[in-house]
Each structure stands twice: as structure tokens, then as C-alpha cells.
C-alpha positions as CSV (number, residue, x, y, z in Angstrom):
1,X,-8.6,-29.0,0.4
2,X,-10.1,-32.0,-1.4
3,X,-11.8,-33.2,1.8
4,X,-13.5,-29.9,2.1
5,X,-14.8,-29.7,-1.4
6,X,-18.2,-28.1,-1.5
7,X,-17.8,-26.5,1.9
8,X,-18.1,-22.7,2.2
9,X,-15.2,-20.9,4.1
10,X,-17.3,-20.4,7.2
11,X,-17.8,-24.2,7.2
12,X,-14.2,-25.1,7.1
13,X,-12.7,-26.9,10.1
14,X,-10.0,-25.1,12.0
15,X,-7.2,-27.3,10.5
16,X,-8.2,-26.1,7.0
17,X,-8.1,-22.3,7.6
18,X,-5.2,-22.5,10.0
19,X,-3.2,-24.6,7.5
20,X,-3.8,-22.1,4.7
21,X,-2.6,-19.3,6.9
22,X,0.5,-21.1,7.9
23,X,1.5,-22.2,4.5
24,X,3.7,-19.2,3.9
25,X,3.9,-16.8,6.9
26,X,6.1,-14.1,8.4
27,X,8.4,-15.4,11.0
28,X,11.1,-13.6,12.9
29,X,12.0,-10.0,11.9
30,X,15.2,-9.6,10.0
31,X,15.4,-5.9,10.5
32,X,19.1,-5.3,11.1
33,X,20.8,-3.6,14.1
34,X,22.3,-1.1,11.6
35,X,22.7,-0.6,7.9
36,X,26.0,-0.6,6.1
37,X,28.3,2.4,6.7
38,X,26.1,3.6,9.6
39,X,23.3,4.6,7.3
40,X,20.0,5.5,8.9
41,X,17.9,3.6,6.3
42,X,18.2,1.4,3.2
43,X,16.8,2.0,-0.3
44,X,16.3,-0.9,-2.7
45,X,15.2,0.1,-6.2
46,X,13.8,-2.6,-8.4
47,X,12.5,-2.8,-12.0
48,X,10.2,-5.6,-13.3
49,X,11.2,-5.7,-17.0
50,X,8.1,-7.4,-18.2
51,X,8.3,-5.9,-21.7
52,X,6.1,-7.9,-24.1
53,X,5.2,-10.7,-21.7
54,X,2.0,-9.1,-20.4
55,X,0.0,-9.4,-23.7
56,X,1.8,-12.7,-24.6
57,X,0.7,-14.2,-21.2
58,X,-2.9,-13.3,-22.1
59,X,-2.6,-14.7,-25.6
60,X,-3.1,-11.1,-26.8
61,X,-1.7,-10.9,-30.3
62,X,-2.4,-7.1,-30.8
63,X,0.7,-5.4,-32.2
64,X,-0.3,-2.3,-30.4
65,X,-0.3,-3.8,-26.9
66,X,2.9,-5.7,-27.7
67,X,4.5,-2.5,-28.8
68,X,3.7,-0.9,-25.4
69,X,5.9,-3.6,-23.8
70,X,8.7,-3.1,-26.3
71,X,8.8,0.6,-25.2
72,X,10.3,-0.7,-22.0
73,X,13.3,-2.1,-23.9
74,X,13.7,0.7,-26.4
75,X,13.3,3.7,-24.1
76,X,12.5,2.7,-20.6
77,X,15.6,0.6,-19.7
78,X,18.1,3.0,-21.4
79,X,16.7,5.9,-19.4
80,X,16.7,3.9,-16.2
81,X,20.3,2.7,-16.7
82,X,21.4,6.2,-17.4
83,X,19.8,7.5,-14.2
84,X,21.4,4.7,-12.1
85,X,24.8,5.2,-13.7
86,X,24.8,9.0,-13.1
87,X,23.8,8.4,-9.5
88,X,26.2,5.5,-8.9
89,X,23.3,3.2,-7.8
90,X,22.9,-0.5,-8.2
91,X,19.4,-1.9,-8.6
92,X,17.6,-5.2,-9.1
93,X,16.0,-6.1,-12.4
94,X,13.4,-8.9,-12.5
95,X,12.9,-10.6,-15.9
96,X,10.4,-13.1,-17.1
97,X,12.4,-15.6,-19.0
98,X,10.6,-14.9,-22.3
99,X,11.5,-11.2,-21.8
100,X,15.2,-12.1,-21.4
101,X,15.1,-14.3,-24.5
102,X,13.6,-11.5,-26.5
103,X,16.2,-9.0,-25.2
104,X,19.3,-11.0,-24.3
105,X,21.7,-8.0,-25.0
106,X,19.8,-5.8,-22.6
107,X,20.0,-8.4,-19.8
108,X,23.7,-8.9,-20.3
109,X,24.4,-5.2,-20.3
110,X,22.3,-4.6,-17.2
111,X,24.2,-7.5,-15.5
112,X,27.6,-6.2,-16.7
113,X,26.8,-2.8,-15.1
114,X,26.6,-4.6,-11.7
115,X,22.8,-4.7,-11.3
116,X,21.1,-7.8,-10.0
117,X,19.0,-10.1,-12.3
118,X,16.2,-11.9,-10.5
119,X,13.6,-14.5,-11.4
120,X,10.2,-13.1,-12.5
121,X,8.3,-16.1,-14.0
122,X,8.5,-17.7,-17.4
123,X,6.0,-15.6,-19.4
124,X,4.5,-13.5,-16.5
125,X,2.0,-16.4,-15.8
126,X,-0.2,-16.4,-12.7
127,X,1.0,-19.1,-10.5
128,X,-2.4,-19.7,-8.8
129,X,-3.9,-20.4,-12.2
130,X,-1.4,-23.1,-13.3
131,X,-2.1,-26.8,-13.3
132,X,-0.4,-28.9,-10.6
133,X,3.3,-29.2,-11.1
134,X,3.6,-26.6,-13.9
135,X,4.8,-23.8,-11.6
136,X,7.8,-25.8,-10.5
137,X,8.9,-26.6,-14.0
138,X,8.4,-23.1,-15.3
139,X,10.3,-21.5,-12.3
140,X,13.2,-23.8,-12.6
141,X,13.3,-23.3,-16.4
142,X,13.2,-19.5,-15.9
143,X,16.2,-19.7,-13.5
144,X,18.2,-21.7,-16.0
145,X,17.4,-19.3,-18.8
146,X,18.4,-16.2,-16.7
147,X,21.6,-17.9,-15.7
148,X,22.5,-18.7,-19.3
149,X,21.6,-15.2,-20.6
150,X,23.1,-13.1,-17.7
151,X,26.0,-15.3,-16.8
152,X,25.0,-15.6,-13.1
153,X,22.6,-17.8,-11.3
154,X,19.8,-15.7,-9.8
155,X,19.5,-15.8,-6.0
156,X,16.1,-14.1,-5.6
157,X,12.6,-14.2,-7.0
158,X,9.7,-11.9,-7.4
159,X,6.6,-13.8,-8.6
160,X,4.7,-12.2,-11.5
161,X,2.1,-9.9,-10.2
162,X,3.2,-11.1,-6.7
163,X,0.9,-14.1,-7.4
164,X,2.1,-16.6,-4.8
165,X,0.5,-20.1,-4.8
166,X,0.4,-22.6,-2.0
167,X,3.3,-24.4,-3.7
168,X,5.5,-21.3,-4.4
169,X,7.4,-21.3,-1.1
170,X,8.2,-25.0,-1.3
171,X,9.6,-24.4,-4.8
172,X,11.7,-21.5,-3.6
173,X,13.1,-23.6,-0.8
174,X,13.9,-26.5,-3.1
175,X,15.8,-24.2,-5.4
176,X,17.9,-22.9,-2.5
177,X,17.1,-19.2,-3.2
178,X,18.3,-16.5,-0.8
179,X,15.2,-14.4,-0.8
180,X,11.7,-13.7,-2.2
181,X,10.1,-10.3,-2.8
182,X,6.4,-11.1,-3.3
183,X,4.7,-11.1,0.1
184,X,3.5,-8.2,2.2
185,X,3.3,-9.0,5.9
186,X,5.6,-6.2,7.1
187,X,7.5,-3.1,6.1
188,X,10.8,-4.6,7.1
189,X,12.5,-7.9,6.0
190,X,11.6,-11.0,7.7
191,X,12.2,-14.8,7.6
192,X,9.6,-16.9,5.9
193,X,8.1,-19.8,7.7
194,X,6.4,-22.7,6.0
195,X,3.8,-24.8,7.9
196,X,5.1,-23.2,11.1
197,X,8.8,-24.0,10.5
198,X,11.5,-21.4,9.7
199,X,12.9,-21.7,6.1
200,X,16.0,-19.5,6.2
201,X,14.5,-17.6,3.3
202,X,14.5,-13.8,3.5
203,X,11.3,-11.9,2.5
204,X,11.9,-8.4,1.2
205,X,8.3,-7.2,1.3
206,X,6.9,-5.1,-1.6
207,X,3.5,-3.3,-1.6
208,X,1.2,-2.0,-4.2
209,X,1.5,1.5,-2.6
210,X,5.2,1.4,-3.6
211,X,4.6,0.3,-7.1
212,X,4.3,2.5,-10.2
213,X,1.8,0.3,-12.1
214,X,-1.4,0.8,-10.0
215,X,-1.1,4.6,-10.5
216,X,0.0,4.8,-14.1
217,X,-1.2,1.8,-16.2
218,X,-3.8,1.9,-19.0
219,X,-6.2,-0.6,-20.4
220,X,-8.0,0.8,-23.4
221,X,-11.0,-1.5,-23.3
222,X,-11.4,-1.7,-19.6
223,X,-11.8,0.5,-16.6
224,X,-8.1,0.9,-15.8
225,X,-6.9,4.4,-16.5
226,X,-3.9,6.4,-15.3
227,X,-5.5,8.3,-12.4
228,X,-2.6,9.8,-10.6
229,X,-0.3,12.5,-12.0
230,X,3.5,11.9,-11.7
231,X,3.6,14.6,-9.0
232,X,1.0,12.7,-7.0
233,X,2.9,9.4,-7.3
234,X,6.1,11.2,-6.3
235,X,4.4,12.5,-3.2
236,X,3.3,9.1,-2.2
237,X,6.7,7.5,-2.8
238,X,8.4,10.3,-0.9
239,X,6.2,9.9,2.1
240,X,6.9,6.2,2.1
241,X,10.6,6.9,2.0
242,X,10.2,9.5,4.8
243,X,8.5,6.8,7.0
244,X,11.4,4.4,6.4
245,X,14.0,7.1,7.1
246,X,12.3,8.1,10.4
247,X,12.0,4.4,11.5
248,X,15.5,3.5,10.3
249,X,14.0,0.8,8.0
250,X,13.8,-0.3,4.4
251,X,12.3,1.6,1.5
252,X,11.7,-0.9,-1.3
253,X,10.3,0.5,-4.6
254,X,9.0,-1.5,-7.5
255,X,8.8,0.0,-11.0
256,X,8.4,-1.1,-14.6
257,X,10.4,0.2,-17.5
258,X,7.4,0.5,-19.7
259,X,5.6,2.5,-17.0
260,X,8.2,4.7,-15.2
261,X,10.4,5.0,-18.3
262,X,8.2,7.7,-20.0
263,X,9.5,11.2,-20.1
264,X,7.2,12.7,-17.6
265,X,7.7,9.8,-15.2
266,X,11.4,9.2,-15.3
267,X,11.6,12.8,-14.1
268,X,9.8,11.9,-10.9
269,X,12.2,9.1,-10.2
270,X,15.1,11.5,-10.8
271,X,13.7,14.0,-8.3
272,X,13.0,11.2,-5.8
273,X,16.6,9.9,-6.0
274,X,18.0,13.4,-5.6
275,X,15.7,13.9,-2.6
276,X,16.8,10.7,-0.9
277,X,20.5,11.3,-1.5
278,X,20.1,14.8,-0.2
279,X,18.5,13.5,3.0
280,X,21.7,11.8,3.9
281,X,22.6,8.6,5.8
282,X,20.9,6.5,3.1
283,X,22.4,3.2,1.8
284,X,21.3,2.1,-1.7
285,X,21.6,-1.6,-2.2
286,X,20.4,-4.4,-4.5
287,X,17.8,-6.7,-3.2
288,X,20.4,-9.4,-2.9
289,X,22.7,-7.1,-0.9
290,X,19.8,-6.1,1.4
291,X,18.8,-9.7,1.9
292,X,22.3,-10.9,2.8
293,X,22.9,-8.0,5.1
294,X,19.7,-8.6,7.0
295,X,20.2,-12.3,7.2
296,X,23.7,-11.7,8.7
297,X,22.9,-8.7,10.9
298,X,19.3,-9.2,12.2
299,X,18.7,-7.5,15.5
300,X,16.3,-10.3,16.7
């Protein structure tokens, strides 16, 4: 981009805008021929355990805002673990490394229960705002930290706030990760390409629609307010699941312990799980399990 410094996007030559588009792109579909056990659709529940890292990332020293993150550890994660245990479901938990260092016992207990631990930045930093080279160092340091704390090397990543820089895919490839869950080019899993070449990396696409935070977060001194009641969020999530069930696809849901873990909200997740299990022919898998299955059983 240096050679185009000062140019407006409409002045860019084709190689510039085409190169940006091709840097990290959806390649072949990895939607499988069938799901394990003959299930009609797959459900992948995930929890981004950000805890105190959101205010820390912003150099926000307010004990009040830090306490909101601690709620995820004290109340959110225990309620989530209890729900998963009672329903015999394994899920994926994504930890910023600083969150894991603050709460190592939680990480170990989550891992010991058979849930997946995935990479979710160092301190929930925005990759696109980092100086050159810093993203690589932080991501690799985060992976080392999670391995040390959890006892197993992570095989997947979800970038913080799904902030994916032009360098992110190259770093993921260098690390030999199985999958990413940050990009949104499809409803179903696909293979990532980089500069037009297949990478072998599975993308498990999330979406803001299937995330609790946009509906339920609160910023006291800003314009962000919880504007959707739990029943409304439940309706949206249920309709997204229904679409996946009808199409025989993947329903991937992203949640946060400090958001979904509150009393009125964990109840909606309980009802949603009951509904999905009652629908029948549904396979619940971790993101790692879904990625491996799709990579080995892609229909295309």
C-alpha cells in the first residue's frame, strides 16, 4: 500500500484492491456430506472468556468496569459449566492470555471437563491497530501461555472482536493451526485461501447476529445500551438454528460469560439448548471437532 499512499480508494489500481480482497478469502466449501451419527445439523457453542481484559486493553483502570469482567469468572463461567454438564455438551472457550493468567484454575477446570481452549489474543488487543510485527509475537506468546495453563496446545483461534489484519492469516498458517473462527463469508465451514492459494485452514464462520454482545452489552458513558430483551435474543438465535437445521448445516453461537451468564440470560440459553435437543438429529461438537470433521468429510 505504500506505493498508493495519498490515493483515495477510487483511485487505487486494480492490483491494489484485488490484492486486498484476496489476502484472506473463502475458498472451497467444507460443508460435509453428513454430520456424525447421521445428525441433520451441527451445533457449536462457544464462549469468549474475556473477563477483565476489555477495560485493561483500553487502559481503563476503573474498578467498576474491571468488576464487570470479573463477573464472568465468578458467576458466568460456573453457570455455563453447570448447564453444559447437565446437558452433556462439550463447548469451546476462547481465552485472552491475560484472562487465563488471571484465572488459571478456571482454565484448567474447563479443560479437564473436556471443553476446548482456543486462542483469543493476548489482552484482547485489536490486531489492525498494532505496530508491524507485534501481532505475531503476541499471538504466539498467547498460544504458549494457554498451552502452559491448560495443559494442551490450542489448535484454533478466534481473533479478539474478530479483528483480522492483513497479517493474521499468515501468522495462523505459520503456527500450523487447524482452524480460525473470525471471518464471515459463509454460513458453513470453508477453506481459507491466501493470495489465491489454498491454505488447508478451516474457517468456522461466526456472525454478529449469532453473538450475545451486540444485543446485551452496556457502555455507561456512551450510546451502547442493552436494547433487546432476552426473549428477543432467544427468538433470533432460535431462527438462526432453525435455518441451519432446515439446510442441514452448522449453527455456531458465540457468547461471553460476563454477558450470557446473568440470571435472566443464562435462562434463554437453557431454553435454547432444550429446544435444539428436542428438535432431534442434532450433533453438538466443539469447534475443533467440527473443523476436523469438515476437513475430513467435505462434500466438495
